[in-house]
C-alpha positions as CSV (number, residue, x, y, z in Angstrom):
1,M,-7.8,-29.7,-13.3
2,P,-7.1,-26.6,-11.1
3,P,-5.4,-23.7,-12.9
4,R,-1.6,-23.6,-12.6
5,P,0.1,-20.7,-10.7
6,F,0.7,-17.7,-12.9
7,L,4.3,-18.0,-14.1
8,L,4.2,-16.4,-17.5
9,G,5.6,-12.9,-17.4
10,L,8.3,-10.6,-18.6
11,C,11.6,-11.0,-16.6
12,A,13.6,-8.0,-15.4
13,R,16.0,-8.7,-18.3
14,G,13.2,-8.6,-20.8
15,L,13.0,-12.4,-21.4
16,Q,9.8,-14.2,-21.5
17,V,9.2,-17.2,-19.2
18,G,7.6,-19.8,-21.5
19,A,5.0,-22.4,-20.8
20,K,7.6,-25.2,-20.7
21,M,9.4,-23.6,-17.8
22,A,6.1,-22.8,-16.1
23,R,5.1,-26.5,-16.3
24,A,8.5,-27.6,-15.0
25,L,8.3,-25.3,-12.0
26,D,4.6,-25.7,-11.3
27,D,5.0,-28.7,-8.9
28,A,8.0,-27.2,-7.2
29,V,7.2,-23.6,-6.4
30,V,4.5,-21.3,-5.3
31,L,4.9,-17.6,-6.3
32,G,4.2,-14.9,-3.8
33,Q,5.9,-16.8,-1.0
34,P,9.6,-16.0,-1.6
35,S,10.9,-17.7,1.6
36,R,9.1,-21.0,1.0
37,L,10.0,-23.6,-1.5
38,E,7.6,-26.4,-2.0
39,P,9.0,-29.9,-1.6
40,L,10.1,-31.7,-4.8
41,Q,7.8,-34.7,-5.1
42,G,9.2,-37.7,-6.9
43,R,12.4,-35.9,-7.9
44,G,14.6,-36.3,-4.8
45,H,17.8,-35.9,-6.8
46,A,19.9,-33.0,-5.3
47,R,21.0,-31.7,-8.6
48,F,17.4,-31.3,-9.7
49,A,16.6,-29.5,-6.4
50,Q,19.4,-27.0,-6.9
51,Q,18.4,-26.4,-10.5
52,R,14.8,-25.8,-9.4
53,I,16.0,-23.3,-6.8
54,R,17.9,-21.4,-9.5
55,Q,14.9,-21.4,-11.8
56,R,12.7,-20.3,-8.9
57,R,14.9,-17.2,-8.3
58,R,14.7,-16.3,-12.0
59,V,10.9,-16.7,-12.0
60,E,10.6,-14.5,-8.8
61,Q,12.2,-11.7,-10.8
62,C,9.5,-12.0,-13.4
63,L,6.8,-9.3,-13.7
64,P,3.3,-9.8,-15.0
65,V,2.6,-9.6,-18.7
66,R,1.7,-6.2,-20.1
67,G,-2.1,-5.8,-20.1
68,D,-2.7,-8.3,-17.3
69,A,-6.2,-7.6,-16.2
70,R,-5.3,-8.3,-12.6
71,L,-3.3,-5.1,-12.5
72,A,-6.1,-2.8,-13.6
73,L,-7.2,-0.3,-11.0
74,R,-10.6,0.1,-9.5
75,V,-11.8,3.5,-10.8
76,A,-13.9,6.1,-9.0
77,E,-15.7,7.4,-12.1
78,D,-17.0,10.5,-10.3
79,L,-13.5,11.6,-9.4
80,L,-12.1,10.6,-12.8
81,A,-14.6,13.1,-14.3
82,E,-13.2,15.8,-12.1
83,V,-9.6,15.7,-13.5
84,D,-9.3,19.1,-15.1
85,F,-7.3,18.6,-18.3
86,V,-8.6,21.9,-19.8
87,K,-6.5,24.3,-17.6
88,D,-3.4,23.4,-19.6
89,P,-3.4,24.3,-23.3
90,D,-2.0,20.9,-24.2
91,G,-4.5,19.1,-21.9
92,L,-1.8,17.9,-19.5
93,V,-1.7,17.5,-15.8
94,P,1.4,17.0,-13.7
95,A,1.7,13.5,-12.2
96,V,4.0,13.2,-9.2
97,V,5.1,9.6,-8.9
98,Q,5.8,8.5,-5.3
99,D,7.1,5.2,-3.9
100,A,4.1,3.5,-2.1
101,T,6.3,1.8,0.5
102,D,8.4,4.7,1.8
103,G,6.9,7.9,0.3
104,T,9.9,8.9,-1.7
105,V,9.1,11.2,-4.6
106,L,10.5,9.3,-7.6
107,T,9.7,11.6,-10.6
108,L,7.4,14.2,-12.1
109,A,5.8,13.5,-15.5
110,Y,2.7,14.6,-17.4
111,M,-0.5,12.8,-18.2
112,D,-3.3,13.6,-20.5
113,A,-6.7,11.8,-20.5
114,E,-5.3,9.0,-22.7
115,A,-2.2,8.5,-20.5
116,L,-4.4,8.4,-17.4
117,R,-6.7,5.9,-19.1
118,R,-3.8,3.6,-20.0
119,T,-2.4,3.8,-16.5
120,L,-5.7,2.9,-14.9
121,E,-6.4,0.0,-17.3
122,S,-2.9,-1.5,-17.3
123,G,-1.8,-0.9,-13.7
124,R,1.5,0.5,-15.1
125,T,2.5,4.1,-15.4
126,W,1.9,5.8,-18.8
127,F,2.9,9.4,-19.5
128,Y,2.8,11.9,-22.3
129,S,6.2,13.3,-23.4
130,R,6.0,17.0,-24.0
131,S,9.3,17.0,-25.9
132,R,8.7,13.9,-28.1
133,R,4.9,14.4,-28.3
134,E,4.2,10.8,-27.7
135,Y,3.1,8.3,-25.0
136,W,5.6,6.3,-23.1
137,Q,5.3,3.6,-20.5
138,K,7.9,3.7,-17.7
139,G,10.3,0.8,-18.0
140,E,9.6,-0.3,-21.6
141,T,13.2,0.5,-22.6
142,S,15.0,0.4,-19.3
143,G,13.2,-2.4,-17.6
144,D,12.7,-0.2,-14.5
145,R,8.9,-0.6,-14.3
146,Q,6.4,1.1,-12.1
147,Y,3.3,-0.8,-10.9
148,V,0.5,1.5,-9.7
149,R,-1.2,1.0,-6.4
150,E,-3.2,4.1,-6.4
151,V,-3.8,7.4,-8.3
152,R,-4.8,10.4,-6.2
153,L,-6.3,13.7,-7.4
154,D,-5.6,17.0,-5.7
155,C,-8.3,19.4,-4.4
156,D,-8.3,21.5,-7.6
157,G,-8.4,18.5,-9.9
158,D,-5.4,19.6,-11.9
159,A,-2.6,17.4,-10.5
160,L,-2.1,13.7,-9.7
161,V,-0.1,11.7,-7.3
162,V,0.6,8.2,-8.5
163,M,1.6,5.7,-5.8
164,V,3.8,2.9,-7.2
165,D,5.9,-0.1,-6.5
166,Q,9.1,0.7,-8.3
167,H,10.9,-2.3,-9.9
168,G,14.4,-2.3,-11.2
169,R,17.2,0.2,-10.5
170,G,15.0,3.2,-10.1
171,A,12.8,5.8,-11.7
172,C,15.4,8.1,-13.2
173,H,16.9,7.7,-16.7
174,T,20.3,8.1,-15.1
175,G,19.9,4.9,-13.1
176,A,19.2,6.7,-9.8
177,R,16.4,5.6,-7.6
178,T,14.7,9.0,-7.8
179,C,15.0,11.9,-10.3
180,F,15.3,14.2,-7.3
181,Y,18.8,13.2,-6.2
182,R,20.4,16.6,-6.4
183,T,20.1,19.2,-3.6
184,V,19.9,22.8,-4.7
185,G,19.7,24.3,-1.2
186,S,19.3,23.0,2.3
187,G,18.8,24.5,5.8
188,P,17.8,23.7,9.3
189,G,14.1,24.3,8.8
190,V,11.9,25.7,11.5
191,P,12.5,24.4,15.0
192,A,9.6,22.7,16.7
193,P,8.0,25.0,19.3
């Protein structure tokens, strides 16, 4: 028997899609193709079709289960060894989080070696809180999760750029899409020659 499509996950509201719903939807939907709904075979009743469409929409909002091995990043071990955690007395490097689709800078946070390891293994952003002195995963309380596409290291090895797919309202704890939504100063810039 071929494996069923992956439907188990954590929904945006923090609810878990159970195996029963996964089995009920398996013959009707194919995830990853939001504009296509598979025909309902043997269940031509219109009410069932509408119910399946509503269930499909709920499932499309679901996110992969924490620790899903499919989200782990391929790691360049030679570059990983070049991350310079010793420059900072607390062993932290700044991590600029950027939206992978449009380049918007979403937030700035800090990682130590453990936070970076967790990020690379889970495919979700992990940081170290300087004020609380603890690790935190973006979206665990707010539901506004970040899925990592790529982690880049700067030329000095002491700063990271984390390219993510932002899910939910945004990256900021205020609910804004980016933490950098306030403008301190602005000007015309330098005109092109």
